[in-house]
C-alpha positions as a printed NumPy array, in Angstrom:
array([[ 43.58 ,   9.687, 228.035],
       [ 47.017,   9.017, 229.247],
       [ 47.496,   8.071, 232.718],
       [ 49.639,  11.081, 233.005],
       [ 50.403,  14.216, 231.191],
       [ 53.639,  14.426, 229.12 ],
       [ 56.534,  15.587, 230.908],
       [ 56.961,  18.814, 228.905],
       [ 53.306,  19.83 , 229.965],
       [ 53.409,  21.428, 233.486],
       [ 50.526,  23.999, 233.038],
       [ 47.216,  23.419, 231.484],
       [ 44.202,  25.902, 231.012],
       [ 40.729,  24.571, 230.396],
       [ 38.241,  26.862, 228.776],
       [ 34.764,  26.853, 227.499],
       [ 32.516,  29.019, 225.274],
       [ 30.903,  32.493, 226.176],
       [ 27.6  ,  32.215, 228.117],
       [ 28.479,  28.815, 229.408],
       [ 25.615,  26.232, 229.642],
       [ 25.192,  22.978, 231.295],
       [ 27.389,  20.882, 228.955],
       [ 30.144,  23.633, 228.847],
       [ 30.361,  24.02 , 232.69 ],
       [ 30.002,  20.131, 233.311],
       [ 32.795,  19.213, 230.691],
       [ 35.066,  21.958, 232.091],
       [ 34.609,  21.108, 235.727],
       [ 34.913,  17.354, 234.974],
       [ 38.113,  17.772, 233.099],
       [ 39.538,  20.141, 235.835],
       [ 38.956,  17.608, 238.581],
       [ 40.363,  14.589, 236.489],
       [ 43.61 ,  16.438, 235.588],
       [ 44.019,  17.728, 239.037],
       [ 43.811,  14.223, 240.298],
       [ 45.8  ,  12.806, 237.392],
       [ 48.727,  15.135, 237.958],
       [ 48.616,  16.927, 241.118],
       [ 52.144,  18.659, 240.484],
       [ 50.805,  20.218, 237.381],
       [ 49.224,  23.796, 237.316],
       [ 45.627,  23.347, 236.069],
       [ 43.321,  26.252, 235.782],
       [ 39.685,  26.647, 234.324],
       [ 38.718,  29.75 , 232.679],
       [ 34.766,  30.493, 232.314],
       [ 32.413,  33.591, 232.307],
       [ 30.085,  33.583, 235.356],
       [ 28.202,  30.422, 235.545],
       [ 24.578,  29.936, 236.648],
       [ 24.277,  29.566, 240.467],
       [ 22.608,  26.336, 240.129],
       [ 25.725,  24.741, 238.812],
       [ 27.909,  26.017, 241.731],
       [ 27.313,  22.62 , 243.612],
       [ 30.065,  21.092, 241.225],
       [ 33.407,  20.594, 242.898],
       [ 35.928,  23.193, 241.863],
       [ 33.601,  25.933, 240.694],
       [ 34.827,  28.186, 243.421],
       [ 38.124,  28.057, 241.572],
       [ 36.904,  29.106, 238.219],
       [ 38.955,  32.112, 236.743],
       [ 36.845,  34.991, 235.132],
       [ 39.873,  36.995, 234.092],
       [ 43.287,  36.503, 232.461],
       [ 46.426,  37.492, 233.831],
       [ 48.579,  39.543, 231.361],
       [ 51.547,  37.581, 230.007],
       [ 50.465,  34.188, 231.271],
       [ 51.318,  31.33 , 228.886],
       [ 50.297,  27.747, 229.297],
       [ 51.937,  24.616, 227.979],
       [ 48.493,  23.269, 227.083],
       [ 45.132,  24.953, 226.333],
       [ 42.062,  22.68 , 226.076],
       [ 39.065,  24.124, 224.588],
       [ 35.738,  22.353, 225.359],
       [ 32.227,  22.401, 223.907],
       [ 33.378,  25.372, 221.609],
       [ 32.542,  25.567, 217.897],
       [ 35.15 ,  28.157, 217.133],
       [ 37.893,  30.024, 218.798],
       [ 36.12 ,  33.237, 218.935],
       [ 33.577,  31.798, 221.23 ],
       [ 36.158,  31.305, 223.883],
       [ 35.6  ,  34.872, 224.739],
       [ 38.007,  36.413, 227.375],
       [ 40.209,  33.483, 227.435],
       [ 41.062,  33.428, 223.716],
       [ 44.468,  35.231, 224.361],
       [ 45.477,  32.309, 226.481],
       [ 44.423,  29.816, 223.667],
       [ 46.337,  32.005, 221.096],
       [ 49.57 ,  32.074, 223.209],
       [ 49.479,  28.436, 224.503],
       [ 52.309,  26.268, 223.413],
       [ 49.905,  23.581, 222.363],
       [ 46.278,  23.472, 221.783],
       [ 43.47 ,  20.742, 221.872],
       [ 39.776,  20.879, 221.361],
       [ 37.152,  18.431, 222.268],
       [ 33.839,  19.264, 220.784],
       [ 30.601,  17.979, 219.216],
       [ 29.327,  20.862, 217.192],
       [ 28.939,  20.023, 213.484],
       [ 30.076,  23.595, 212.608],
       [ 33.503,  23.187, 214.276],
       [ 36.184,  23.115, 211.511],
       [ 39.044,  22.073, 213.854],
       [ 40.617,  25.291, 215.251],
       [ 43.171,  23.693, 217.614],
       [ 46.392,  21.931, 216.813],
       [ 44.668,  18.811, 217.738],
       [ 41.038,  18.188, 217.519],
       [ 38.687,  15.523, 218.829],
       [ 35.224,  16.479, 217.152],
       [ 32.4  ,  13.999, 216.99 ],
       [ 29.239,  15.876, 215.824],
       [ 27.151,  12.749, 216.372],
       [ 27.814,  12.664, 220.193],
       [ 25.153,  13.881, 222.504],
       [ 27.39 ,  16.31 , 224.359],
       [ 31.253,  17.194, 224.952],
       [ 30.623,  15.576, 228.417],
       [ 29.834,  12.276, 226.817],
       [ 32.898,  12.53 , 224.784],
       [ 35.086,  13.304, 227.811],
       [ 33.557,  10.27 , 229.563],
       [ 34.763,   8.221, 226.487],
       [ 38.261,   9.66 , 226.667],
       [ 38.704,   9.219, 230.535],
       [ 39.993,   6.091, 232.366],
       [ 36.756,   4.866, 233.925],
       [ 38.574,   3.917, 237.185],
       [ 39.806,   7.607, 237.565],
       [ 36.141,   8.973, 237.502],
       [ 35.417,  10.118, 240.961],
       [ 31.853,  10.857, 242.134],
       [ 32.467,  14.536, 241.72 ],
       [ 33.778,  14.151, 238.1  ],
       [ 30.727,  11.88 , 237.31 ],
       [ 28.286,  14.62 , 238.845],
       [ 29.926,  17.125, 236.295],
       [ 29.699,  14.745, 233.322],
       [ 26.118,  13.795, 234.181],
       [ 25.193,  17.344, 234.313],
       [ 26.581,  18.078, 230.913],
       [ 24.763,  15.164, 229.35 ],
       [ 21.592,  16.029, 230.963],
       [ 21.506,  19.441, 229.763],
       [ 22.444,  18.95 , 226.037],
       [ 20.149,  15.961, 225.777],
       [ 17.207,  17.869, 227.295],
       [ 16.995,  15.159, 229.899],
       [ 17.571,  12.475, 227.387],
       [ 14.505,  13.495, 225.183],
       [ 16.431,  14.94 , 222.122],
       [ 17.436,  12.804, 219.154],
       [ 21.246,  13.169, 219.933],
       [ 20.694,  10.869, 223.014],
       [ 21.939,   7.525, 221.53 ],
       [ 22.358,   4.006, 223.318],
       [ 25.948,   4.896, 224.094],
       [ 24.558,   8.201, 226.052],
       [ 22.365,   6.121, 228.209],
       [ 25.126,   3.635, 228.828],
       [ 27.41 ,   6.458, 229.89 ],
       [ 24.723,   8.013, 232.097],
       [ 24.113,   4.489, 233.768],
       [ 27.823,   4.139, 234.366],
       [ 27.995,   7.427, 235.937],
       [ 25.012,   6.829, 238.142],
       [ 26.957,   3.936, 239.506],
       [ 29.473,   6.376, 240.781],
       [ 26.863,   7.826, 243.234],
       [ 25.343,  10.568, 241.231],
       [ 22.115,  11.962, 242.709],
       [ 20.336,  12.068, 239.189],
       [ 16.874,  13.293, 240.4  ],
       [ 18.475,  16.125, 242.399],
       [ 20.652,  17.286, 239.462],
       [ 17.817,  17.288, 237.088],
       [ 15.447,  19.119, 239.366],
       [ 17.838,  21.626, 240.697],
       [ 19.604,  22.549, 237.482],
       [ 17.227,  21.722, 234.709],
       [ 13.695,  22.187, 235.821],
       [ 13.812,  24.412, 238.935],
       [ 13.671,  28.236, 238.33 ],
       [ 13.618,  31.385, 240.275],
       [ 10.366,  33.409, 240.439],
       [ 11.954,  36.005, 238.263],
       [ 12.939,  33.35 , 235.547],
       [  9.42 ,  31.954, 235.486],
       [  8.143,  35.527, 234.992],
       [ 10.284,  36.247, 231.983],
       [  9.419,  32.784, 230.696],
       [  5.77 ,  33.523, 231.074],
       [  6.268,  36.934, 229.337],
       [  8.182,  35.333, 226.308],
       [  5.509,  32.714, 225.934],
       [  2.614,  35.309, 226.289],
       [  4.16 ,  37.72 , 223.519],
       [  5.432,  34.877, 221.21 ],
       [  4.094,  34.765, 217.682],
       [  3.373,  32.092, 215.201],
       [  4.456,  32.487, 211.722],
       [  4.842,  30.364, 208.445],
       [  1.446,  29.05 , 208.795],
       [  1.931,  27.966, 212.363],
       [  4.84 ,  25.923, 211.438],
       [  7.351,  28.21 , 213.505],
       [  7.263,  30.309, 216.61 ],
       [  9.323,  33.156, 217.876],
       [  9.804,  35.407, 220.857],
       [ 12.314,  37.915, 222.264],
       [ 13.486,  39.685, 225.296],
       [ 15.055,  43.131, 225.218],
       [ 17.844,  44.566, 227.643],
       [ 15.053,  46.781, 229.339],
       [ 12.95 ,  43.701, 230.008],
       [ 15.787,  41.868, 231.543],
       [ 16.535,  44.856, 233.794],
       [ 13.016,  45.139, 234.834],
       [ 12.813,  41.524, 236.028],
       [ 16.437,  41.773, 237.397],
       [ 17.785,  38.869, 235.342],
       [ 20.828,  38.241, 233.201],
       [ 21.266,  36.379, 229.895],
       [ 22.302,  33.093, 231.729],
       [ 18.643,  33.143, 233.185],
       [ 17.067,  32.747, 229.684],
       [ 18.2  ,  29.082, 229.207],
       [ 15.164,  26.782, 228.348],
       [ 12.926,  29.503, 226.856],
       [ 13.599,  28.41 , 223.244],
       [ 13.067,  24.715, 224.342],
       [  9.665,  25.617, 225.832],
       [  8.769,  27.455, 222.564],
       [  9.406,  24.464, 220.547],
       [  7.106,  22.346, 222.729],
       [  4.157,  24.127, 220.95 ],
       [  2.017,  21.649, 219.146],
       [  2.366,  21.828, 215.36 ],
       [  5.454,  23.902, 215.481],
       [  8.547,  22.577, 213.63 ],
       [ 11.102,  25.243, 214.585],
       [ 11.466,  27.951, 217.336],
       [ 13.448,  31.19 , 217.482],
       [ 14.341,  32.939, 220.714],
       [ 16.136,  36.254, 220.644],
       [ 17.549,  38.308, 223.495],
       [ 19.392,  41.559, 223.236],
       [ 22.909,  41.596, 224.235],
       [ 23.77 ,  45.307, 223.289],
       [ 21.438,  47.927, 221.727],
       [ 20.004,  46.514, 218.545],
       [ 22.185,  43.411, 218.814],
       [ 20.573,  40.179, 219.236],
       [ 21.75 ,  36.673, 220.295],
       [ 19.353,  34.381, 218.231],
       [ 18.834,  30.679, 219.307],
       [ 17.236,  28.174, 216.911],
       [ 15.622,  24.734, 217.691],
       [ 13.965,  22.311, 215.462],
       [ 12.061,  18.948, 215.915],
       [ 12.693,  16.673, 212.942],
       [ 12.901,  18.324, 209.668],
       [ 14.647,  21.728, 209.598],
       [ 18.358,  21.903, 209.712],
       [ 18.958,  24.947, 211.956],
       [ 22.689,  24.609, 211.734],
       [ 22.5  ,  25.366, 208.033],
       [ 20.265,  28.475, 208.709],
       [ 22.665,  29.672, 211.498],
       [ 25.601,  29.084, 209.196],
       [ 24.196,  31.418, 206.586],
       [ 24.116,  34.256, 209.297],
       [ 27.702,  33.377, 210.38 ],
       [ 26.887,  31.299, 213.359],
       [ 26.506,  27.41 , 213.758],
       [ 25.865,  24.602, 216.192],
       [ 23.884,  21.325, 215.47 ],
       [ 21.338,  20.253, 213.159],
       [ 18.673,  20.623, 215.774],
       [ 20.142,  23.335, 217.808],
       [ 22.067,  26.296, 216.558],
       [ 22.529,  30.156, 216.987],
       [ 23.973,  33.3  , 215.754],
       [ 23.96 ,  37.014, 216.436],
       [ 22.264,  39.628, 214.354],
       [ 22.322,  43.419, 214.366],
       [ 18.808,  45.011, 213.985],
       [ 15.531,  44.647, 215.491],
       [ 13.686,  41.31 , 216.234],
       [ 11.544,  41.866, 213.286],
       [ 14.606,  42.47 , 211.   ],
       [ 15.866,  38.949, 212.398],
       [ 12.645,  37.329, 211.481],
       [ 12.467,  39.024, 208.127],
       [ 15.788,  37.437, 207.249],
       [ 15.   ,  34.149, 208.952],
       [ 11.746,  33.477, 207.096],
       [ 13.52 ,  33.318, 203.682],
       [ 16.01 ,  30.686, 204.785],
       [ 13.251,  28.542, 206.48 ],
       [ 11.127,  28.692, 203.285],
       [ 14.003,  27.464, 201.211],
       [ 14.123,  24.358, 203.52 ],
       [ 10.517,  23.837, 203.669],
       [ 10.247,  24.124, 199.872],
       [ 13.058,  21.43 , 199.543],
       [ 11.196,  19.138, 201.879],
       [  7.913,  19.549, 199.873],
       [  9.792,  18.543, 196.788],
       [ 11.032,  15.461, 198.41 ],
       [  7.596,  14.338, 199.316]])
């Protein structure tokens, strides 16, 4: 990144995708801090939906904006960790009206919706991409914490195949800035409230195996969320836990966002391209992690998914 913003840019908006996860929050807060330090005279604002409480230790989260002021126009809007502009949600009008737009992302489904794009699908996370773009001597401990959080969450604590040697080198350099790695991993990735553990337990208890045990699925309705007193942001990690089932190649987790409208998360281990499946239903993401929305019941979702999974399993069988 430049050692300062171009003179014609005096206001910057930073935004991420709806239902922000660790990489989204981490990358947004890291860039927010970086730009504020780089050009203290510039107006820099970050726009995100409500974030999980466990991320609020990051510097600057108390300044996140959750609404858009009518008529506000920025010189530059930077979209982070967002596969398409519609996923910017409530901040989309700011992106549309901005004088210039830039996108940093690692979703393979991203076609480049900004005026300038830095899209690297092979990267572990948007946070790793930002680390590569930043001047290393300008990375403070607070910025390092945010970047480390993002990398940890999008690599599943470095267990996913997207964690490359460059990912570990970046993480090591961030640790040298004073990051409390054990604390961040424990408090933001593994530690859960009692209610979150309850809904996780129910999702596992009511899960079903299908396609001869090669796939697993579960779902949570709005009434279940109301009963346990949780929100969609509290459901992170369920699909990953489903995927840990021995013998399973792909996992499906659905939760109801509106009556009979489900957000569907897909994960796979080594063989199934879930981005391809999500793309068929108008969604996208990564080869091993993707998602889409579907109107209908959970069983409508599965009935439609099964055919797309069968196609890939059949192709794999032909290859062998």
